[in-house]
VMD Tcl script that draws the C-alpha trace (Angstrom):
set ca {
  {81.77 66.45 116.70}
  {78.65 65.74 114.71}
  {76.62 63.02 116.50}
  {75.06 61.80 113.22}
  {75.73 58.20 112.25}
  {78.11 57.44 109.41}
  {75.20 56.23 107.31}
  {73.32 59.53 107.79}
  {76.48 61.46 106.96}
  {76.85 59.53 103.70}
  {73.26 60.36 102.77}
  {73.94 64.03 103.55}
  {77.12 63.90 101.46}
  {75.13 62.45 98.56}
  {73.01 65.61 98.70}
  {76.12 67.80 98.48}
  {76.83 68.45 102.20}
  {80.64 68.70 102.24}
  {80.66 69.18 106.03}
  {79.39 65.59 106.28}
  {82.49 64.49 104.34}
  {84.74 66.40 106.77}
  {83.14 64.58 109.73}
  {83.59 61.20 108.03}
  {87.20 62.06 107.24}
  {87.84 63.03 110.87}
  {86.26 59.79 112.13}
  {87.77 57.35 109.66}
  {91.16 58.68 108.58}
  {93.05 57.08 111.47}
  {91.30 53.69 111.29}
  {91.71 53.65 107.49}
  {95.45 54.30 107.68}
  {95.96 51.74 110.47}
  {94.04 49.03 108.59}
  {95.86 49.70 105.32}
  {99.17 49.91 107.20}
  {98.68 46.47 108.70}
  {97.87 44.99 105.30}
  {100.58 46.79 103.34}
  {103.35 47.15 105.92}
  {104.25 50.63 104.72}
  {103.02 53.89 106.23}
  {103.28 55.94 103.04}
  {101.49 53.32 100.96}
  {98.80 53.10 103.66}
  {98.31 56.88 103.56}
  {98.01 56.77 99.76}
  {95.47 53.95 99.86}
  {93.45 55.65 102.61}
  {93.41 58.88 100.61}
  {92.21 57.00 97.52}
  {89.47 55.36 99.62}
  {88.23 58.79 100.69}
  {88.29 60.00 97.09}
  {86.14 57.00 96.13}
  {83.88 57.60 99.12}
  {83.35 61.22 98.03}
  {82.82 60.40 94.36}
  {80.57 57.42 95.11}
  {78.37 59.10 97.72}
  {75.38 59.27 95.35}
  {75.57 55.50 94.78}
  {75.81 54.65 98.51}
  {72.85 52.70 99.91}
  {72.73 52.14 103.68}
  {71.84 48.44 103.38}
  {74.85 47.53 105.55}
  {76.85 49.42 108.11}
  {79.10 52.15 106.76}
  {82.16 50.44 108.26}
  {81.46 47.31 106.23}
  {81.17 49.30 103.01}
  {84.25 51.40 103.75}
  {86.48 48.48 104.81}
  {85.46 46.70 101.59}
  {86.74 49.66 99.58}
  {89.95 49.78 101.62}
  {90.53 46.04 101.36}
  {90.08 46.09 97.59}
  {92.49 49.01 97.24}
  {95.06 47.22 99.41}
  {94.74 44.03 97.34}
  {95.20 46.07 94.17}
  {98.31 47.73 95.64}
  {99.80 44.36 96.67}
  {99.17 42.92 93.19}
  {100.84 45.93 91.58}
  {103.85 45.62 93.89}
  {104.18 41.92 93.08}
  {104.38 42.77 89.40}
  {106.92 45.57 90.04}
  {109.17 44.51 92.94}
  {111.54 47.45 92.34}
  {108.72 49.82 93.40}
  {108.15 47.81 96.59}
  {111.85 47.90 97.48}
  {111.96 51.66 96.95}
  {108.97 52.13 99.25}
  {110.53 50.05 102.03}
  {113.89 51.75 101.74}
  {112.22 55.15 101.98}
  {110.33 54.48 105.19}
  {110.46 50.91 106.48}
  {107.58 49.15 108.22}
  {104.77 51.08 109.86}
  {105.43 51.80 113.50}
  {102.81 53.31 115.72}
  {103.23 54.93 119.07}
  {103.82 52.53 121.95}
  {101.07 52.64 124.52}
  {102.51 51.15 127.71}
  {100.09 49.12 129.82}
  {98.95 50.62 133.09}
  {98.72 47.44 135.15}
  {99.33 47.88 138.87}
  {101.62 50.47 140.37}
  {104.58 49.83 138.11}
  {105.26 52.55 135.53}
  {106.84 51.15 132.36}
  {110.29 52.47 131.59}
  {112.11 52.98 128.29}
  {113.23 49.33 128.09}
  {109.60 48.21 128.46}
  {108.57 50.57 125.66}
  {111.26 49.17 123.36}
  {110.29 45.57 124.14}
  {106.60 46.34 123.57}
  {107.40 48.03 120.25}
  {109.44 45.01 119.18}
  {106.63 42.60 120.13}
  {104.11 44.74 118.27}
  {106.31 44.81 115.18}
  {106.74 41.00 115.31}
  {102.96 40.56 115.46}
  {102.42 43.00 112.56}
  {105.09 41.21 110.49}
  {103.43 37.87 111.22}
  {100.03 39.24 110.17}
  {101.53 40.68 106.97}
  {103.10 37.30 106.15}
  {99.66 35.64 106.02}
  {97.80 35.22 102.73}
  {95.71 38.31 101.93}
  {92.32 36.78 102.78}
  {93.59 35.71 106.22}
  {95.23 39.12 106.80}
  {91.97 40.90 106.08}
  {89.83 38.61 108.23}
  {92.11 38.74 111.29}
  {92.73 42.49 110.95}
  {89.03 43.28 110.72}
  {88.28 41.08 113.74}
  {91.22 41.72 116.08}
  {92.34 45.24 115.18}
  {89.13 46.86 113.94}
  {86.72 44.99 116.22}
  {84.18 44.04 113.56}
  {81.68 41.29 114.26}
  {81.68 38.08 112.21}
  {78.57 39.22 110.28}
  {80.24 42.52 109.36}
  {83.40 40.74 108.27}
  {81.33 38.34 106.15}
  {79.66 41.30 104.44}
  {83.00 43.06 103.94}
  {84.72 40.00 102.48}
  {81.60 38.87 100.60}
  {81.41 35.42 102.16}
  {79.26 33.66 104.76}
  {79.80 33.71 108.52}
  {81.08 30.12 108.64}
  {83.79 30.99 106.11}
  {84.78 33.97 108.27}
  {85.06 31.73 111.32}
  {87.27 29.33 109.37}
  {89.46 32.19 108.06}
  {89.92 33.65 111.53}
  {90.64 30.21 113.02}
  {93.27 29.54 110.33}
  {94.78 33.00 110.78}
  {95.01 32.60 114.56}
  {96.53 29.13 114.20}
  {99.09 30.36 111.65}
  {99.95 33.38 113.81}
  {100.37 31.25 116.91}
  {102.73 28.97 114.99}
  {104.77 31.88 113.60}
  {104.91 33.79 116.87}
  {105.74 30.90 119.22}
  {109.11 30.73 117.51}
  {109.94 34.39 118.14}
  {107.94 35.54 121.17}
  {108.44 33.81 124.46}
}
mol new
graphics top color blue
foreach p $ca { graphics top sphere $p radius 0.5 }
foreach p [lrange $ca 0 end-1] q [lrange $ca 1 end] { graphics top cylinder $p $q radius 0.2 }
display resetview
């Protein structure tokens, strides 16, 4: 794998280096699909949005300026595309229903915990998958701005400053958004997860 930073790869891409794009695609395709999947709740829609984000990344390489981290810039593009997709689906609910009937909610692979000597069995895997799905449903039920803030913090591991840059707000607003999201999630999940 190319050890160059994402920012350096974008500058190389701006000069026409398509190998730099391939490295960025390899690094960011999975995170992009996971982030979009959490916001949209549909694997196929997430793949479409991620693909569109990479098209925009490729086409906009010449306009990229490394004033912020690449992840901040890229998650901003993804978040905007997800918001656009949600707005479109709200206007055309028949399209949303067709998407959910085709695939259903995103489900990732279950990664059983490796605590102690006990090896998780199939029942543990099913319970973990159900818990994970309940958490994802709870996140998806939040207002969009709370979904984005909590997803960027908890699932993507971004720092408050990076989230503030991505969401175009100040750090105190990010702290409030994440606090509200955590409080809302705790309220929603205490009813279903014991």
